[in-house]
C-alpha positions as a Python dict, from the first residue, in 0.01 Angstrom:
ca = {
    (1, 'M'): (0, 0, 0),
    (2, 'S'): (-161, -205, -333),
    (3, 'K'): (-450, 112, -355),
    (4, 'V'): (-251, 370, -380),
    (5, 'A'): (41, 184, -607),
    (6, 'N'): (-276, 154, -846),
    (7, 'A'): (-475, 473, -799),
    (8, 'T'): (-130, 609, -872),
    (9, 'A'): (-25, 427, -1181),
    (10, 'L'): (-424, 413, -1307),
    (11, 'G'): (-368, 822, -1282),
    (12, 'N'): (-611, 814, -1005),
    (13, 'K'): (-697, 1007, -637),
    (14, 'I'): (-737, 779, -341),
    (15, 'K'): (-1078, 890, -180),
    (16, 'T'): (-1063, 883, 184),
    (17, 'K'): (-1355, 924, 447),
    (18, 'A'): (-1172, 1070, 752),
    (19, 'P'): (-1087, 1391, 791),
    (20, 'P'): (-728, 1440, 853),
    (21, 'P'): (-567, 1490, 1268),
    (22, 'Q'): (-546, 1865, 1132),
    (23, 'Q'): (-946, 1861, 1113),
    (24, 'T'): (-983, 1685, 1412),
    (25, 'T'): (-1081, 1800, 1737),
    (26, 'V'): (-1025, 1594, 2086),
    (27, 'T'): (-1056, 1614, 2435),
    (28, 'V'): (-858, 1386, 2631),
    (29, 'L'): (-975, 1180, 2965),
    (30, 'N'): (-761, 975, 3212),
    (31, 'G'): (-996, 658, 3286),
    (32, 'N'): (-647, 466, 3414),
    (33, 'N'): (-636, 652, 3773),
    (34, 'V'): (-251, 758, 3655),
    (35, 'P'): (-138, 1112, 3737),
    (36, 'G'): (-103, 1310, 3369),
    (37, 'A'): (-191, 995, 3197),
    (38, 'A'): (-493, 1220, 3012),
    (39, 'A'): (-209, 1502, 2988),
    (40, 'N'): (71, 1300, 2833),
    (41, 'A'): (-246, 1130, 2605),
    (42, 'S'): (-318, 1505, 2465),
    (43, 'Y'): (56, 1653, 2438),
    (44, 'L'): (112, 1266, 2243),
    (45, 'L'): (-204, 1321, 1995),
    (46, 'A'): (-128, 1691, 1956),
    (47, 'Q'): (238, 1635, 1817),
    (48, 'R'): (79, 1389, 1501),
    (49, 'G'): (-178, 1721, 1481),
    (50, 'Y'): (-482, 1629, 1603),
    (51, 'L'): (-641, 1986, 1762),
    (52, 'M'): (-652, 1865, 2067),
    (53, 'V'): (-951, 2084, 2357),
    (54, 'L'): (-981, 2093, 2731),
    (55, 'P'): (-1281, 1979, 2902),
    (56, 'P'): (-1589, 2326, 2916),
    (57, 'N'): (-1601, 2551, 3234),
    (58, 'G'): (-1188, 2412, 3437),
    (59, 'L'): (-1329, 2076, 3483),
    (60, 'E'): (-1029, 1794, 3506),
    (61, 'P'): (-994, 1636, 3254),
    (62, 'N'): (-1110, 1290, 3490),
    (63, 'A'): (-1380, 1001, 3344),
    (64, 'P'): (-1665, 976, 3555),
    (65, 'T'): (-1617, 584, 3618),
    (66, 'S'): (-1292, 467, 3639),
    (67, 'P'): (-1062, 252, 3581),
    (68, 'Y'): (-1111, 172, 3164),
    (69, 'F'): (-890, -101, 3076),
    (70, 'H'): (-903, -14, 2738),
    (71, 'S'): (-908, 320, 2602),
    (72, 'Q'): (-1281, 391, 2489),
    (73, 'I'): (-1275, 615, 2163),
    (74, 'Y'): (-1603, 791, 2129),
    (75, 'F'): (-1687, 950, 1860),
    (76, 'D'): (-1976, 1234, 1790),
    (77, 'A'): (-2190, 1085, 1548),
    (78, 'K'): (-2374, 1407, 1454),
    (79, 'Q'): (-2014, 1512, 1309),
    (80, 'R'): (-1971, 1437, 1012),
    (81, 'G'): (-1624, 1209, 958),
    (82, 'A'): (-1653, 1143, 1322),
    (83, 'E'): (-1658, 798, 1290),
    (84, 'E'): (-1452, 767, 1058),
    (85, 'A'): (-1191, 963, 1212),
    (86, 'A'): (-1255, 755, 1576),
    (87, 'L'): (-1148, 442, 1352),
    (88, 'A'): (-806, 637, 1195),
    (89, 'L'): (-711, 713, 1593),
    (90, 'Q'): (-811, 376, 1682),
    (91, 'K'): (-412, 244, 1471),
    (92, 'L'): (-248, 472, 1681),
    (93, 'M'): (-439, 364, 2035),
    (94, 'Q'): (-459, -45, 2071),
    (95, 'P'): (-623, -210, 2187),
    (96, 'A'): (-924, 52, 2175),
    (97, 'D'): (-1234, 13, 2137),
    (98, 'V'): (-1472, 269, 1873),
    (99, 'R'): (-1849, 334, 1944),
    (100, 'A'): (-2103, 693, 1966),
    (101, 'V'): (-2060, 890, 2255),
    (102, 'P'): (-2309, 740, 2558),
    (103, 'K'): (-2575, 899, 2719),
    (104, 'N'): (-2436, 1005, 3059),
    (105, 'P'): (-2464, 1287, 3160),
    (106, 'K'): (-2164, 1307, 3366),
    (107, 'L'): (-1972, 1179, 3074),
    (108, 'K'): (-2187, 1502, 2843),
    (109, 'A'): (-2080, 1711, 3097),
    (110, 'L'): (-1727, 1673, 3040),
    (111, 'D'): (-1730, 1679, 2646),
    (112, 'P'): (-1704, 2029, 2520),
    (113, 'G'): (-1830, 1887, 2171),
    (114, 'S'): (-1570, 1785, 2061),
    (115, 'M'): (-1540, 1527, 1751),
    (116, 'L'): (-1310, 1221, 1911),
    (117, 'L'): (-1411, 1203, 2380),
    (118, 'V'): (-1064, 965, 2457),
    (119, 'V'): (-1095, 818, 2782),
    (120, 'V'): (-735, 612, 2846),
    (121, 'G'): (-767, 298, 2975),
    (122, 'E'): (-526, 101, 3169),
    (123, 'T'): (-306, -16, 2798),
    (124, 'F'): (-224, 300, 2782),
    (125, 'H'): (144, 378, 2857),
    (126, 'N'): (158, 728, 2781),
    (127, 'T'): (400, 620, 2445),
    (128, 'L'): (218, 595, 2131),
    (129, 'P'): (343, 361, 1853),
    (130, 'P'): (625, 560, 1622),
    (131, 'P'): (459, 708, 1289),
    (132, 'T'): (403, 496, 978),
    (133, 'V'): (572, 621, 702),
    (134, 'A'): (445, 560, 411),
    (135, 'S'): (647, 492, 61),
    (136, 'V'): (361, 633, -158),
    (137, 'P'): (481, 544, -554),
    (138, 'H'): (502, 867, -809),
    (139, 'R'): (350, 814, -1155),
    (140, 'Q'): (577, 748, -1418),
    (141, 'P'): (552, 726, -1806),
    (142, 'P'): (573, 375, -1923),
    (143, 'V'): (893, 288, -2059),
    (144, 'V'): (757, 124, -2360),
    (145, 'R'): (783, 96, -2738),
    (146, 'F'): (528, 22, -3037),
    (147, 'D'): (618, -252, -3153),
    (148, 'R'): (440, -553, -3298),
    (149, 'G'): (675, -740, -3524),
    (150, 'P'): (809, -918, -3281),
    (151, 'G'): (495, -1107, -3136),
    (152, 'D'): (353, -1162, -3489),
    (153, 'E'): (630, -1340, -3552),
    (154, 'L'): (656, -1543, -3264),
    (155, 'L'): (255, -1589, -3307),
    (156, 'K'): (199, -1683, -3721),
    (157, 'S'): (259, -2002, -3691),
    (158, 'L'): (69, -2142, -3367),
    (159, 'V'): (-290, -1945, -3493),
    (160, 'S'): (-403, -2303, -3624),
    (161, 'K'): (-279, -2497, -3370),
    (162, 'V'): (-559, -2332, -3084),
    (163, 'P'): (-875, -2337, -3075),
    (164, 'F'): (-895, -1931, -2974),
    (165, 'R'): (-858, -1604, -3111),
    (166, 'L'): (-451, -1530, -3044),
    (167, 'E'): (-355, -1146, -2940),
    (168, 'V'): (-68, -1013, -3019),
    (169, 'P'): (127, -740, -2775),
    (170, 'T'): (171, -471, -2989),
    (171, 'V'): (351, -275, -2722),
    (172, 'L'): (721, -442, -2492),
    (173, 'E'): (884, -284, -2252),
    (174, 'R'): (1113, -17, -2417),
    (175, 'N'): (1422, -282, -2435),
    (176, 'S'): (1270, -626, -2475),
    (177, 'Y'): (1326, -833, -2725),
    (178, 'P'): (1184, -1215, -2743),
    (179, 'D'): (1440, -1438, -2476),
    (180, 'T'): (1712, -1684, -2766),
    (181, 'L'): (1946, -1756, -2534),
    (182, 'P'): (2068, -2117, -2589),
    (183, 'G'): (1823, -2369, -2439),
    (184, 'D'): (1581, -2092, -2429),
    (185, 'Q'): (1213, -2082, -2603),
    (186, 'S'): (1101, -1772, -2698),
    (187, 'V'): (762, -1903, -2783),
    (188, 'R'): (618, -2275, -2632),
    (189, 'L'): (300, -2422, -2701),
    (190, 'Y'): (170, -2696, -2402),
    (191, 'W'): (-96, -2840, -2218),
    (192, 'I'): (-253, -2724, -1900),
    (193, 'Q'): (-384, -3000, -1696),
    (194, 'G'): (-454, -3192, -2004),
    (195, 'H'): (-742, -2990, -2086),
    (196, 'H'): (-668, -2600, -2179),
    (197, 'K'): (-411, -2524, -2466),
    (198, 'A'): (-196, -2221, -2379),
    (199, 'I'): (141, -2061, -2574),
    (200, 'R'): (389, -1888, -2295),
    (201, 'M'): (601, -1608, -2501),
    (202, 'V'): (908, -1479, -2282),
    (203, 'F'): (1072, -1130, -2335),
    (204, 'R'): (1391, -1047, -2200),
    (205, 'T'): (1498, -674, -2142),
    (206, 'G'): (1786, -508, -2094),
    (207, 'G'): (1852, -578, -1736),
    (208, 'N'): (1843, -996, -1838),
    (209, 'E'): (1499, -1050, -1639),
    (210, 'F'): (1231, -1218, -1838),
    (211, 'W'): (836, -1082, -1831),
    (212, 'G'): (584, -1282, -2004),
    (213, 'I'): (238, -1317, -2168),
    (214, 'Q'): (3, -1626, -2174),
    (215, 'E'): (-314, -1681, -2351),
    (216, 'T'): (-511, -2001, -2307),
    (217, 'N'): (-842, -2117, -2375),
    (218, 'W'): (-875, -2095, -1925),
    (219, 'A'): (-1039, -1826, -1828),
    (220, 'D'): (-1099, -1950, -1436),
    (221, 'A'): (-753, -2092, -1385),
    (222, 'P'): (-710, -2070, -1006),
    (223, 'V'): (-410, -1904, -1022),
    (224, 'L'): (-682, -1622, -1112),
    (225, 'A'): (-899, -1654, -865),
    (226, 'D'): (-738, -1381, -574),
    (227, 'R'): (-734, -1026, -810),
    (228, 'S'): (-655, -770, -665),
    (229, 'F'): (-881, -523, -903),
    (230, 'Q'): (-1033, -444, -1128),
    (231, 'H'): (-1065, -224, -1399),
    (232, 'D'): (-1214, -37, -1756),
    (233, 'L'): (-902, 1, -1911),
    (234, 'G'): (-964, 150, -2314),
    (235, 'G'): (-1375, -20, -2275),
    (236, 'R'): (-1163, -368, -2195),
    (237, 'E'): (-1227, -482, -1857),
    (238, 'F'): (-867, -611, -1664),
    (239, 'S'): (-822, -814, -1398),
    (240, 'L'): (-508, -720, -1171),
    (241, 'Y'): (-277, -867, -920),
    (242, 'Y'): (-68, -641, -745),
    (243, 'T'): (229, -809, -467),
    (244, 'G'): (243, -493, -219),
    (245, 'P'): (330, -210, -430),
    (246, 'H'): (396, -376, -778),
    (247, 'L'): (141, -522, -1055),
    (248, 'H'): (270, -855, -1146),
    (249, 'M'): (15, -956, -1426),
    (250, 'V'): (-270, -822, -1566),
    (251, 'V'): (-484, -1041, -1704),
    (252, 'L'): (-765, -955, -2042),
    (253, 'R'): (-1118, -1252, -2048),
    (254, 'V'): (-1287, -1311, -2324),
    (255, 'G'): (-1585, -1550, -2255),
    (256, 'D'): (-1346, -1882, -2216),
    (257, 'R'): (-985, -1742, -2279),
    (258, 'S'): (-744, -1548, -2084),
    (259, 'Y'): (-425, -1365, -2182),
    (260, 'W'): (-196, -1278, -1884),
    (261, 'V'): (73, -992, -1915),
    (262, 'V'): (308, -1155, -1619),
    (263, 'N'): (566, -893, -1502),
    (264, 'T'): (1004, -1042, -1420),
    (265, 'L'): (1024, -1185, -1128),
    (266, 'L'): (1159, -901, -932),
    (267, 'D'): (843, -707, -1074),
    (268, 'S'): (1115, -439, -1211),
    (269, 'L'): (864, -371, -1491),
    (270, 'S'): (682, -17, -1384),
    (271, 'N'): (283, -59, -1280),
    (272, 'E'): (292, 210, -1577),
    (273, 'T'): (499, -21, -1815),
    (274, 'M'): (264, -348, -1731),
    (275, 'L'): (-55, -165, -1772),
    (276, 'A'): (64, -23, -2116),
    (277, 'I'): (156, -354, -2282),
    (278, 'A'): (-150, -519, -2131),
    (279, 'K'): (-358, -243, -2345),
    (280, 'G'): (-170, -297, -2625),
    (281, 'L'): (-288, -660, -2659),
    (282, 'K'): (-469, -683, -3013),
    (283, 'P'): (-708, -930, -3164),
    (284, 'L'): (-383, -1137, -3450),
    (285, 'T'): (-676, -1282, -3657),
    (286, 'A'): (-1014, -1413, -3622),
    (287, 'H'): (-1031, -1797, -3565),
    (288, 'K'): (-1180, -2000, -3779),
}
């Protein structure tokens, strides 16, 4: 899910190796000795868009040896995309084994040259799982404004207090301003594990949610270990961290420094907005 969401946010197309069902020919054989099992499986797969082909020469669709326990999905290794198609079909027919068509003359006699030859086993019970309806995100313009004023104001007094260069956000979520609620701090300087200094800026959206930017001289913090993707955005490498389809954090690493853009608790900022904010980080001043 995060792969599709990430590609959508970046404006990229997802490349899939498996041909769609509409381009996948399948022949089904009975391997469980249950009358009508092959016909039922053929019908169910046809309902999912697969191109069903009967055995040649009017032969009965019965596997030469049976019974099989797991269903078998054999692919024609000479046909492009056949193995990927078999792995895709395996998800519908679990438990099922995937391998190339064996060199069995009796089995080959039942193969009309389909991309996939399926033998239904005893674990097939005349049903397939319901189709999964993937929630495909739609790319949308980032909801931002170009405004470096708040960031400059928050960071200017801290430049000399940290041993690393600060990055100022020049792009903000359109309705966000530094958090000034009573008892809150819009920016603070603190230590992490007593070794690394960090600055945290907190912004409040018009919907009273909070997102932040953290800057520290700790580039390999444990929380940064499990990134989802790495991308070049405008000439700089960013690490992207997803929670499901939502981009929760974008991190820029420069030497021993790291700069984190962190979404709200509910990941309310769109993926495109998060990317725009991260790309908008600019050096505040050169550290002396």
